[in-house]
N, C-alpha and C positions, 0 to 999 in steps of 0.2 A: 552457079557461084561456087568457088572452091570452099572447102570445109573451114579454112581459116582466112579471115580478112587480112590479119597481119600475122606473119610468122617469122620470128627471129631464132636463128640456129647458131649456137656457138659464137655469139657475137662479142667482138672485142673492139673497143674504141679507146685510143690514147690521145691525149693532148700533151705533146712533149714527153716528158718522163712519167707523167701521171696517167695511170690506167683508170679511166672513168667507168667503162663497162668491161666486166670480166667474165667471159664465157656465159653470156646471157642466152637462155633458152626460154621462149616466151611466145604464147599465141593469144590472139583475139579471135575466138570462134565466131563463125558467122551468126548474126542475130542475137548476140549476147552483149551485156555491159560488163567490161572488165575494168576494175579499178587498180591503179598503180599508186602505191603509197610509200613514202619514205621521207626522211629529213631533207632539208635543203642541201644540195650538193651530192645527193645519193646517185644522180644520173637519170632522173625521171624525164627531164626535158631532152636529154641526149638520146634516150631511147626513141623518143618521138621523132627527133630530127634525123636520126639514122634510118628509121623505118620509112619516112617520107622522102628520103633522098636528099635532105639538106646538109647532111654530113655523111662522109664516106667511112665505112667501117674498116678497121685495120685487119680484121679476120672475121670468118663466119659469113652468114648470109641474112638479108633482110628482104622480105617480099610483102607486097600488098596485093591481094587478089591474085597471088601466084606470080606476080611480076616484080622485077627489081625497079625501085623508084630511083630517079624521077622518070615518070612515064606520062607524057602530056595527055594522052587519051584517057588516063585514069583520073585526072585532076577534077573533072566535072562530077566525079562520083564521090568525092571526098570533101567533107566539111571540116575545116581546121581552125582551131582557136588557139593562138599562141599566148604565152604569158605576157608578152608585150603587145599592146594594142596597135594594129597597123591601120590607122584611121586617117582620114583627111579632115584636119581641124577646120579648114576654111569652108568645107561643105557642110550641109545639114545632115541630120541622121538619115532622112529620106534619100538624099543624094548619094550618101555613102552606100546605102543598101542597093540603090539602083545601079551604081557603078559595079558592085560586086555581082549583082544579078546578071549584068551584061557579060562579065568575065566568065560566069558559069554557063552562058549560052541560053539563058531563059528568054522567052518571048516577052513582049511588052504586056500582054494579057496576063501571063503567068506571073510576071514580075509584081504587078499591082496586087494580085492576090497573096503572093508570098510575103510581100512587105507588110501587108495588113496583118497576116497571121503571125509572123515571127515578132513583130513589134508588140503585139498583144501578149505573147508568151513571156517576153522580158519586161513588160510594163513600161514601154517607151512611146506608146501611141501619141501621147500628148506633147512629147518633145521632138517629134520627128522633123518639124520645120525649123527647129533651133540649130544654130551652128554648133558643130561638135566641139569647137574650141572652148565653148562655154559649158560643156558637160562636166559634171563631177567625175572623179575616178571611177566610181561605181557605175555610173551611167555609161561610161565608155566601155567597161567590161561587159555590160549587158548588150551594148550595140555590137561588140565583137562576137558575142555568142549568137546574137540574131543573125549576123552575117554567116556564121558557120552552119546554122540551121537551114539556111535558104536552099531551095532546089531539091529537097528531099533526098539527101545524099545516101549512098549505100554504106558509107563508113564516116563516123564522126570521131574526131581526135580532138579532145578538149584538155588543155593544159591549165589547171587551176581555174576552172571556169566560174566558180562561185565566190572567189575572193572579193570582199567588199560588197557582197550582196546580202540583204537582210534575210532573216530565217523564213519569213512567210513566202518571199519570192523564190528563195532557194527550194522550198518544198514544191512550189508550182513548176519550177524548172525541172526538178527530178520527176514530177508527174508527166511532163511532156516527154522527158527522155524514155520513160517507161512506154508511152504510146509509140514513140519512134522505134524502139526495140521490137514492140509487138508487130510493127509493120515490116520487120525484117532487116532493119538497119543494125549494123555492128557499131559499138561505142567503146572507145578507149578513153578513160578519163583519169587525169592525175588530181590528187586532192590532199590537202593537209587536214581536212575535216573528217575525223575518224568515223563519226556516225553516218556520213555519206558512204563510206566504204561498206557498211552494212547493207546498202541498197543495191549493190552490184551483184552480178551472177557469180563472178569470180574475182579475187583480189590477189595481187602480187605484192609482196613486201620486198622492197629494194633497199639494201644496206651496203654501203661501201662498194657500189658497182656490181653487186651480186643479188640475184633473186633468192632470198632466204626461204620463202615459202610461197606457194602459188595453188590456190584451191578455192572452193566455195567458202563464204564467210562462216557458215555453220560448221563445216568440217574443220576449218582452221581453229575455231573456238574449241571444238571437241578435242583436236589433236593437242592444243596447248593447255587444255583444261581450264579455260577461262570463259568469262561471260560476254566480253566485248572485243571488237577488233583492235581497239586501242590497247587493251591488255595483251592481246596476241603480239602486237608490234613491240610492246615493252619487253615481253619475254624473249622475243626473237633478238632484241638488242642485248639481252643478258641482264636485264633489270630484275631483281628479286621482288616479287609482289607479296 
């Protein structure tokens, strides 16, 4: 495996006259959890979409495992959870998971085991036979996360995965992410929850389309002479503490 699961170099992305990403240099090292934090509109989701080939950069390069996306052969190695749930409301949770397992090329035997495991991680086992159209917003987010976790991907890309999820389940999910990382998976996660950023190996602060800082949580706190990542973020924004 290449040293960086995701590598963005001098990346620029514009929508009309607006520059959303401005000279982004950013990597997700192999086997690490990297957090991407920033206010709404900072460009977090755009970084993900350019990296995964859903948007085309105006300048610079974006690669996954050393290859420019979209690359069909790599899709089975990537678990992706978008901000917007891509679920089939007319199907049950079980049927949604089985559909995406087939898309990922899992065997029937592997699918049954994977569904049982990921449903337990996101606390949806009891709701698997219910129609997704009857799920709450939080349940749909949990199902989307379960789909991303299926198949033991080499790279997980999670866009605001814990929105609408209660603190105890959030803790369980982060415990699972730690186990997945220990197994060699690379994880890119965007979040508004600053205490989650403390749980990453490295965190990037994105403001106005630029990476203002990128380092381990402990070094960022040392650099900005504060005790929390939230205060790092406020200082980077120019707020006097």
